[in-house]
N, CA, C and O atoms as CSV, one atom per row, in Angstrom:
chain,resi,resn,atom,element,x,y,z
A,1,MET,N,N,172.836,52.994,73.928
A,1,MET,CA,C,174.111,53.543,74.337
A,1,MET,C,C,174.001,55.065,74.362
A,1,MET,O,O,173.533,55.676,73.400
A,2,GLN,N,N,174.427,55.663,75.449
A,2,GLN,CA,C,174.352,57.116,75.614
A,2,GLN,C,C,175.573,57.773,74.993
A,2,GLN,O,O,176.705,57.346,75.219
A,3,LYS,N,N,175.329,58.821,74.205
A,3,LYS,CA,C,176.423,59.552,73.562
A,3,LYS,C,C,177.082,60.483,74.573
A,3,LYS,O,O,176.400,61.196,75.308
A,4,ARG,N,N,178.386,60.473,74.604
A,4,ARG,CA,C,179.120,61.368,75.498
A,4,ARG,C,C,179.281,62.730,74.842
A,4,ARG,O,O,179.571,62.826,73.649
A,5,SER,N,N,179.092,63.773,75.624
A,5,SER,CA,C,179.308,65.122,75.114
A,5,SER,C,C,180.795,65.439,75.138
A,5,SER,O,O,181.531,64.988,76.016
A,6,SER,N,N,181.212,66.209,74.172
A,6,SER,CA,C,182.607,66.632,74.148
A,6,SER,C,C,182.836,67.677,75.240
A,6,SER,O,O,181.887,68.270,75.753
A,7,ARG,N,N,184.068,67.891,75.578
A,7,ARG,CA,C,184.397,68.928,76.562
A,7,ARG,C,C,183.952,70.293,76.066
A,7,ARG,O,O,183.458,71.114,76.840
A,8,ARG,N,N,184.128,70.532,74.774
A,8,ARG,CA,C,183.722,71.815,74.200
A,8,ARG,C,C,182.213,72.000,74.330
A,8,ARG,O,O,181.751,73.071,74.725
A,9,ALA,N,N,181.442,70.963,74.001
A,9,ALA,CA,C,179.980,71.067,74.099
A,9,ALA,C,C,179.556,71.362,75.531
A,9,ALA,O,O,178.676,72.191,75.764
A,10,LYS,N,N,180.178,70.688,76.484
A,10,LYS,CA,C,179.855,70.939,77.893
A,10,LYS,C,C,180.220,72.358,78.299
A,10,LYS,O,O,179.471,73.007,79.029
A,11,ALA,N,N,181.359,72.843,77.835
A,11,ALA,CA,C,181.813,74.195,78.192
A,11,ALA,C,C,180.910,75.262,77.583
A,11,ALA,O,O,180.767,76.350,78.141
A,12,CYS,N,N,180.306,74.955,76.449
A,12,CYS,CA,C,179.464,75.932,75.760
A,12,CYS,C,C,178.009,75.881,76.231
A,12,CYS,O,O,177.251,76.822,75.998
A,13,ASP,N,N,177.619,74.797,76.887
A,13,ASP,CA,C,176.267,74.699,77.439
A,13,ASP,C,C,176.076,75.737,78.537
A,13,ASP,O,O,177.025,76.125,79.218
A,14,ILE,N,N,174.840,76.177,78.694
A,14,ILE,CA,C,174.515,77.151,79.741
A,14,ILE,C,C,173.843,76.403,80.890
A,14,ILE,O,O,172.772,75.820,80.718
A,15,SER,N,N,174.469,76.424,82.046
A,15,SER,CA,C,173.917,75.721,83.210
A,15,SER,C,C,172.697,76.458,83.760
A,15,SER,O,O,172.488,77.639,83.483
A,16,THR,N,N,171.911,75.747,84.533
A,16,THR,CA,C,170.749,76.355,85.184
A,16,THR,C,C,171.195,77.485,86.101
A,16,THR,O,O,170.542,78.527,86.164
A,17,LYS,N,N,172.299,77.288,86.809
A,17,LYS,CA,C,172.818,78.333,87.699
A,17,LYS,C,C,173.158,79.596,86.904
A,17,LYS,O,O,172.816,80.703,87.320
A,18,THR,N,N,173.824,79.432,85.771
A,18,THR,CA,C,174.170,80.584,84.935
A,18,THR,C,C,172.915,81.264,84.410
A,18,THR,O,O,172.826,82.492,84.418
A,19,LYS,N,N,171.938,80.473,83.950
A,19,LYS,CA,C,170.684,81.053,83.459
A,19,LYS,C,C,169.999,81.871,84.549
A,19,LYS,O,O,169.491,82.960,84.283
A,20,ASN,N,N,169.983,81.355,85.763
A,20,ASN,CA,C,169.363,82.087,86.877
A,20,ASN,C,C,170.098,83.388,87.169
A,20,ASN,O,O,169.466,84.420,87.392
A,21,THR,N,N,171.413,83.347,87.168
A,21,THR,CA,C,172.219,84.548,87.415
A,21,THR,C,C,171.979,85.593,86.328
A,21,THR,O,O,171.800,86.774,86.626
A,22,VAL,N,N,171.975,85.161,85.074
A,22,VAL,CA,C,171.765,86.077,83.947
A,22,VAL,C,C,170.350,86.651,83.985
A,22,VAL,O,O,170.160,87.841,83.734
A,23,TRP,N,N,169.364,85.824,84.294
A,23,TRP,CA,C,167.965,86.266,84.388
A,23,TRP,C,C,167.840,87.390,85.410
A,23,TRP,O,O,167.167,88.389,85.156
A,24,GLU,N,N,168.480,87.235,86.555
A,24,GLU,CA,C,168.457,88.281,87.590
A,24,GLU,C,C,169.209,89.521,87.123
A,24,GLU,O,O,168.709,90.638,87.254
A,25,ARG,N,N,170.401,89.330,86.584
A,25,ARG,CA,C,171.217,90.456,86.113
A,25,ARG,C,C,170.464,91.283,85.083
A,25,ARG,O,O,170.551,92.511,85.084
A,26,ASP,N,N,169.724,90.615,84.204
A,26,ASP,CA,C,169.059,91.290,83.091
A,26,ASP,C,C,167.648,91.777,83.439
A,26,ASP,O,O,166.910,92.225,82.562
A,27,GLY,N,N,167.282,91.687,84.705
A,27,GLY,CA,C,166.008,92.239,85.144
A,27,GLY,C,C,164.777,91.531,84.620
A,27,GLY,O,O,163.713,92.134,84.486
A,28,HIS,N,N,164.926,90.234,84.321
A,28,HIS,CA,C,163.791,89.392,83.907
A,28,HIS,C,C,163.153,89.847,82.605
A,28,HIS,O,O,161.942,89.719,82.424
A,29,ARG,N,N,163.970,90.383,81.691
A,29,ARG,CA,C,163.420,90.835,80.399
A,29,ARG,C,C,164.521,90.892,79.344
A,29,ARG,O,O,165.713,90.865,79.651
A,30,CYS,N,N,164.081,90.971,78.102
A,30,CYS,CA,C,165.006,91.076,76.971
A,30,CYS,C,C,165.842,92.349,77.127
A,30,CYS,O,O,165.303,93.428,77.370
A,31,ILE,N,N,167.145,92.211,76.987
A,31,ILE,CA,C,168.013,93.382,77.152
A,31,ILE,C,C,167.933,94.334,75.962
A,31,ILE,O,O,168.370,95.480,76.063
A,32,LEU,N,N,167.386,93.880,74.842
A,32,LEU,CA,C,167.314,94.729,73.651
A,32,LEU,C,C,165.994,95.480,73.524
A,32,LEU,O,O,165.987,96.659,73.172
A,33,CYS,N,N,164.877,94.811,73.807
A,33,CYS,CA,C,163.572,95.462,73.600
A,33,CYS,C,C,162.739,95.577,74.871
A,33,CYS,O,O,161.711,96.254,74.877
A,34,GLY,N,N,163.176,94.919,75.955
A,34,GLY,CA,C,162.455,95.010,77.214
A,34,GLY,C,C,161.306,94.028,77.380
A,34,GLY,O,O,160.613,94.068,78.397
A,35,ASN,N,N,161.087,93.156,76.420
A,35,ASN,CA,C,160.004,92.182,76.484
A,35,ASN,C,C,160.226,91.218,77.652
A,35,ASN,O,O,161.292,90.610,77.749
A,36,PRO,N,N,159.227,91.067,78.550
A,36,PRO,CA,C,159.381,90.126,79.664
A,36,PRO,C,C,159.240,88.667,79.226
A,36,PRO,O,O,159.560,87.762,79.996
A,37,GLN,N,N,158.771,88.429,78.012
A,37,GLN,CA,C,158.683,87.064,77.481
A,37,GLN,C,C,160.032,86.731,76.850
A,37,GLN,O,O,160.163,86.697,75.627
A,38,ALA,N,N,161.008,86.490,77.674
A,38,ALA,CA,C,162.383,86.291,77.207
A,38,ALA,C,C,163.033,85.157,77.975
A,38,ALA,O,O,162.507,84.693,78.986
A,39,MET,N,N,164.166,84.722,77.492
A,39,MET,CA,C,164.913,83.634,78.125
A,39,MET,C,C,166.395,84.003,78.196
A,39,MET,O,O,166.925,84.624,77.276
A,40,PRO,N,N,167.055,83.625,79.274
A,40,PRO,CA,C,168.496,83.890,79.396
A,40,PRO,C,C,169.307,82.787,78.715
A,40,PRO,O,O,169.982,82.005,79.384
A,41,ASN,N,N,169.239,82.725,77.392
A,41,ASN,CA,C,169.907,81.625,76.694
A,41,ASN,C,C,170.586,82.035,75.386
A,41,ASN,O,O,170.829,81.187,74.528
A,42,ALA,N,N,170.890,83.306,75.226
A,42,ALA,CA,C,171.554,83.770,74.002
A,42,ALA,C,C,173.046,83.979,74.260
A,42,ALA,O,O,173.433,84.705,75.176
A,43,HIS,N,N,173.863,83.341,73.451
A,43,HIS,CA,C,175.313,83.526,73.539
A,43,HIS,C,C,175.717,84.801,72.787
A,43,HIS,O,O,175.285,85.015,71.654
A,44,PHE,N,N,176.535,85.638,73.408
A,44,PHE,CA,C,177.123,86.801,72.743
A,44,PHE,C,C,178.106,86.304,71.679
A,44,PHE,O,O,177.952,86.611,70.496
A,45,ILE,N,N,179.099,85.551,72.094
A,45,ILE,CA,C,179.969,84.854,71.146
A,45,ILE,C,C,179.310,83.497,70.925
A,45,ILE,O,O,179.177,82.718,71.868
A,46,PRO,N,N,178.901,83.207,69.708
A,46,PRO,CA,C,178.111,82.007,69.449
A,46,PRO,C,C,178.826,80.713,69.832
A,46,PRO,O,O,180.053,80.620,69.814
A,47,ARG,N,N,178.016,79.729,70.175
A,47,ARG,CA,C,178.544,78.389,70.460
A,47,ARG,C,C,179.358,77.880,69.278
A,47,ARG,O,O,180.380,77.218,69.461
A,48,SER,N,N,178.905,78.189,68.065
A,48,SER,CA,C,179.594,77.711,66.868
A,48,SER,C,C,181.015,78.263,66.751
A,48,SER,O,O,181.841,77.723,66.015
A,49,HIS,N,N,181.291,79.343,67.483
A,49,HIS,CA,C,182.640,79.916,67.512
A,49,HIS,C,C,183.327,79.644,68.851
A,49,HIS,O,O,184.309,80.299,69.198
A,50,GLY,N,N,182.804,78.676,69.594
A,50,GLY,CA,C,183.409,78.292,70.867
A,50,GLY,C,C,182.982,79.155,72.033
A,50,GLY,O,O,183.634,79.140,73.077
A,51,GLY,N,N,181.895,79.916,71.884
A,51,GLY,CA,C,181.420,80.773,72.965
A,51,GLY,C,C,181.003,79.972,74.181
A,51,GLY,O,O,180.153,79.086,74.096
A,52,LEU,N,N,181.603,80.289,75.302
A,52,LEU,CA,C,181.337,79.561,76.547
A,52,LEU,C,C,179.960,79.890,77.115
A,52,LEU,O,O,179.397,80.951,76.846
A,53,GLY,N,N,179.438,78.971,77.895
A,53,GLY,CA,C,178.149,79.160,78.560
A,53,GLY,C,C,178.324,79.802,79.926
A,53,GLY,O,O,177.822,79.289,80.925
A,54,VAL,N,N,179.032,80.918,79.973
A,54,VAL,CA,C,179.293,81.639,81.220
A,54,VAL,C,C,178.493,82.933,81.236
A,54,VAL,O,O,178.118,83.448,80.183
A,55,GLU,N,N,178.232,83.456,82.424
A,55,GLU,CA,C,177.353,84.621,82.530
A,55,GLU,C,C,177.847,85.824,81.728
A,55,GLU,O,O,177.029,86.610,81.250
A,56,GLN,N,N,179.140,85.987,81.571
A,56,GLN,CA,C,179.677,87.118,80.811
A,56,GLN,C,C,179.449,86.963,79.308
A,56,GLN,O,O,179.655,87.911,78.551
A,57,ASN,N,N,179.023,85.770,78.870
A,57,ASN,CA,C,178.792,85.512,77.447
A,57,ASN,C,C,177.326,85.201,77.134
A,57,ASN,O,O,176.994,84.860,75.998
A,58,VAL,N,N,176.459,85.315,78.123
A,58,VAL,CA,C,175.049,84.962,77.935
A,58,VAL,C,C,174.180,86.156,78.300
A,58,VAL,O,O,174.431,86.849,79.287
A,59,VAL,N,N,173.155,86.384,77.486
A,59,VAL,CA,C,172.206,87.466,77.755
A,59,VAL,C,C,170.780,86.949,77.598
A,59,VAL,O,O,170.535,85.907,76.991
A,60,THR,N,N,169.851,87.711,78.164
A,60,THR,CA,C,168.432,87.406,78.065
A,60,THR,C,C,167.856,88.128,76.846
A,60,THR,O,O,167.945,89.350,76.732
A,61,LEU,N,N,167.263,87.347,75.937
A,61,LEU,CA,C,166.626,87.906,74.756
A,61,LEU,C,C,165.258,87.266,74.539
A,61,LEU,O,O,165.043,86.104,74.885
A,62,CYS,N,N,164.342,88.029,73.966
A,62,CYS,CA,C,163.056,87.466,73.556
A,62,CYS,C,C,163.291,86.682,72.262
A,62,CYS,O,O,164.361,86.771,71.659
A,63,ARG,N,N,162.304,85.933,71.852
A,63,ARG,CA,C,162.430,85.102,70.646
A,63,ARG,C,C,162.764,85.950,69.412
A,63,ARG,O,O,163.635,85.581,68.624
A,64,ASP,N,N,162.077,87.078,69.244
A,64,ASP,CA,C,162.314,87.910,68.057
A,64,ASP,C,C,163.721,88.492,68.038
A,64,ASP,O,O,164.387,88.469,67.003
A,65,CYS,N,N,164.177,89.012,69.169
A,65,CYS,CA,C,165.524,89.592,69.222
A,65,CYS,C,C,166.594,88.513,69.074
A,65,CYS,O,O,167.613,88.740,68.422
A,66,HIS,N,N,166.374,87.343,69.671
A,66,HIS,CA,C,167.332,86.244,69.542
A,66,HIS,C,C,167.430,85.820,68.072
A,66,HIS,O,O,168.525,85.597,67.555
A,67,ASN,N,N,166.281,85.712,67.409
A,67,ASN,CA,C,166.285,85.349,66.000
A,67,ASN,C,C,166.994,86.420,65.168
A,67,ASN,O,O,167.771,86.090,64.272
A,68,ALA,N,N,166.735,87.688,65.451
A,68,ALA,CA,C,167.395,88.773,64.724
A,68,ALA,C,C,168.901,88.751,64.961
A,68,ALA,O,O,169.681,88.982,64.037
A,69,LEU,N,N,169.306,88.473,66.189
A,69,LEU,CA,C,170.733,88.403,66.517
A,69,LEU,C,C,171.405,87.283,65.730
A,69,LEU,O,O,172.516,87.452,65.228
A,70,ASP,N,N,170.733,86.150,65.624
A,70,ASP,CA,C,171.333,84.986,64.976
A,70,ASP,C,C,171.176,84.965,63.452
A,70,ASP,O,O,172.020,84.401,62.756
A,71,ASN,N,N,170.105,85.574,62.925
A,71,ASN,CA,C,169.758,85.302,61.532
A,71,ASN,C,C,169.343,86.512,60.705
A,71,ASN,O,O,168.551,86.360,59.774
A,72,SER,N,N,169.831,87.675,60.997
A,72,SER,CA,C,169.365,88.816,60.205
A,72,SER,C,C,170.514,89.744,59.821
A,72,SER,O,O,171.637,89.627,60.312
A,73,THR,N,N,170.187,90.656,58.937
A,73,THR,CA,C,171.171,91.660,58.535
A,73,THR,C,C,171.419,92.669,59.662
A,73,THR,O,O,172.358,93.461,59.594
A,74,GLN,N,N,170.582,92.636,60.689
A,74,GLN,CA,C,170.759,93.516,61.856
A,74,GLN,C,C,171.850,93.014,62.792
A,74,GLN,O,O,172.229,93.718,63.728
A,75,ARG,N,N,172.358,91.819,62.559
A,75,ARG,CA,C,173.308,91.185,63.475
A,75,ARG,C,C,174.468,92.100,63.896
A,75,ARG,O,O,174.725,92.211,65.094
A,76,PRO,N,N,175.176,92.756,62.973
A,76,PRO,CA,C,176.309,93.583,63.424
A,76,PRO,C,C,175.902,94.666,64.428
A,76,PRO,O,O,176.606,94.891,65.413
A,77,ALA,N,N,174.792,95.325,64.191
A,77,ALA,CA,C,174.335,96.373,65.120
A,77,ALA,C,C,173.884,95.772,66.442
A,77,ALA,O,O,174.153,96.333,67.504
A,78,LEU,N,N,173.200,94.635,66.384
A,78,LEU,CA,C,172.731,93.995,67.615
A,78,LEU,C,C,173.902,93.472,68.446
A,78,LEU,O,O,173.879,93.561,69.673
A,79,ILE,N,N,174.913,92.932,67.790
A,79,ILE,CA,C,176.113,92.466,68.500
A,79,ILE,C,C,176.757,93.633,69.233
A,79,ILE,O,O,177.192,93.483,70.374
A,80,GLU,N,N,176.821,94.781,68.597
A,80,GLU,CA,C,177.395,95.962,69.254
A,80,GLU,C,C,176.544,96.383,70.455
A,80,GLU,O,O,177.088,96.779,71.487
A,81,ASP,N,N,175.226,96.302,70.332
A,81,ASP,CA,C,174.340,96.621,71.457
A,81,ASP,C,C,174.583,95.670,72.626
A,81,ASP,O,O,174.656,96.096,73.778
A,82,VAL,N,N,174.707,94.375,72.319
A,82,VAL,CA,C,174.953,93.374,73.365
A,82,VAL,C,C,176.332,93.604,73.978
A,82,VAL,O,O,176.484,93.550,75.199
A,83,ARG,N,N,177.339,93.860,73.136
A,83,ARG,CA,C,178.703,94.131,73.639
A,83,ARG,C,C,178.689,95.326,74.592
A,83,ARG,O,O,179.291,95.271,75.665
A,84,HIS,N,N,178.009,96.399,74.206
A,84,HIS,CA,C,177.914,97.594,75.046
A,84,HIS,C,C,177.246,97.255,76.383
A,84,HIS,O,O,177.722,97.680,77.436
A,85,TYR,N,N,176.166,96.504,76.350
A,85,TYR,CA,C,175.468,96.100,77.575
A,85,TYR,C,C,176.387,95.286,78.487
A,85,TYR,O,O,176.486,95.557,79.683
A,86,LEU,N,N,177.055,94.291,77.911
A,86,LEU,CA,C,177.937,93.440,78.723
A,86,LEU,C,C,179.107,94.232,79.292
A,86,LEU,O,O,179.537,93.970,80.416
A,87,LYS,N,N,179.627,95.189,78.544
A,87,LYS,CA,C,180.735,96.006,79.062
A,87,LYS,C,C,180.271,96.909,80.203
A,87,LYS,O,O,181.061,97.247,81.085
A,88,LYS,N,N,178.999,97.301,80.193
A,88,LYS,CA,C,178.467,98.052,81.340
A,88,LYS,C,C,178.378,97.146,82.560
A,88,LYS,O,O,178.647,97.582,83.679
A,89,CYS,N,N,178.005,95.898,82.352
A,89,CYS,CA,C,177.899,94.943,83.467
A,89,CYS,C,C,179.266,94.473,83.942
A,89,CYS,O,O,179.467,94.251,85.136
A,90,TYR,N,N,180.202,94.320,83.018
A,90,TYR,CA,C,181.536,93.796,83.314
A,90,TYR,C,C,182.569,94.724,82.668
A,90,TYR,O,O,183.035,94.443,81.564
A,91,PRO,N,N,182.934,95.818,83.330
A,91,PRO,CA,C,183.836,96.815,82.732
A,91,PRO,C,C,185.160,96.247,82.222
A,91,PRO,O,O,185.735,96.784,81.275
A,92,ASN,N,N,185.643,95.184,82.826
A,92,ASN,CA,C,186.918,94.594,82.405
A,92,ASN,C,C,186.713,93.379,81.504
A,92,ASN,O,O,187.570,92.497,81.448
A,93,LEU,N,N,185.592,93.329,80.805
A,93,LEU,CA,C,185.271,92.194,79.942
A,93,LEU,C,C,186.367,91.969,78.909
A,93,LEU,O,O,186.747,92.880,78.173
A,94,ASP,N,N,186.866,90.738,78.870
A,94,ASP,CA,C,187.886,90.333,77.900
A,94,ASP,C,C,187.250,89.249,77.036
A,94,ASP,O,O,187.112,88.105,77.469
A,95,GLU,N,N,186.868,89.609,75.823
A,95,GLU,CA,C,186.157,88.672,74.953
A,95,GLU,C,C,186.967,87.419,74.648
A,95,GLU,O,O,186.384,86.367,74.384
A,96,SER,N,N,188.273,87.503,74.676
A,96,SER,CA,C,189.100,86.327,74.397
A,96,SER,C,C,188.925,85.248,75.476
A,96,SER,O,O,189.191,84.073,75.223
A,97,LYS,N,N,188.488,85.634,76.650
A,97,LYS,CA,C,188.278,84.672,77.737
A,97,LYS,C,C,186.892,84.037,77.680
A,97,LYS,O,O,186.551,83.220,78.536
A,98,LEU,N,N,186.096,84.403,76.688
A,98,LEU,CA,C,184.748,83.856,76.540
A,98,LEU,C,C,184.700,82.744,75.498
A,98,LEU,O,O,183.625,82.250,75.158
A,99,ILE,N,N,185.859,82.355,74.998
A,99,ILE,CA,C,185.954,81.352,73.931
A,99,ILE,C,C,186.639,80.106,74.453
A,99,ILE,O,O,187.661,80.181,75.134
A,100,TYR,N,N,186.063,78.955,74.124
A,100,TYR,CA,C,186.633,77.667,74.531
A,100,TYR,C,C,188.001,77.492,73.911
A,100,TYR,O,O,188.198,77.703,72.714
A,101,LYS,N,N,188.942,77.099,74.754
A,101,LYS,CA,C,190.292,76.792,74.303
A,101,LYS,C,C,190.629,75.404,74.823
A,101,LYS,O,O,190.358,75.082,75.980
A,102,ARG,N,N,191.216,74.592,73.972
A,102,ARG,CA,C,191.587,73.240,74.372
A,102,ARG,C,C,192.666,73.224,75.402
A,102,ARG,O,O,193.086,72.153,75.839
């Protein structure tokens, strides 16, 4: 029997189309360190907080930067760096619209 995904899980997933758009937007490299060995799969607002899988909430990060963003004491500074980057890309960015709402 196949498990059905919740609406929230589907909304927070990052589609292939979104990954491709983010990869192009971010110049095929980590937005924090410039490493070309990166993936467009990091949520700015985490999935655990309802962060949507939309291009305005997803950035390209290398493994080390993604791990630091998710699991280190550097997180507050890195979040600010990502926020600054996204605001340059989307001047009218409204973070409240990046969160899943029922």
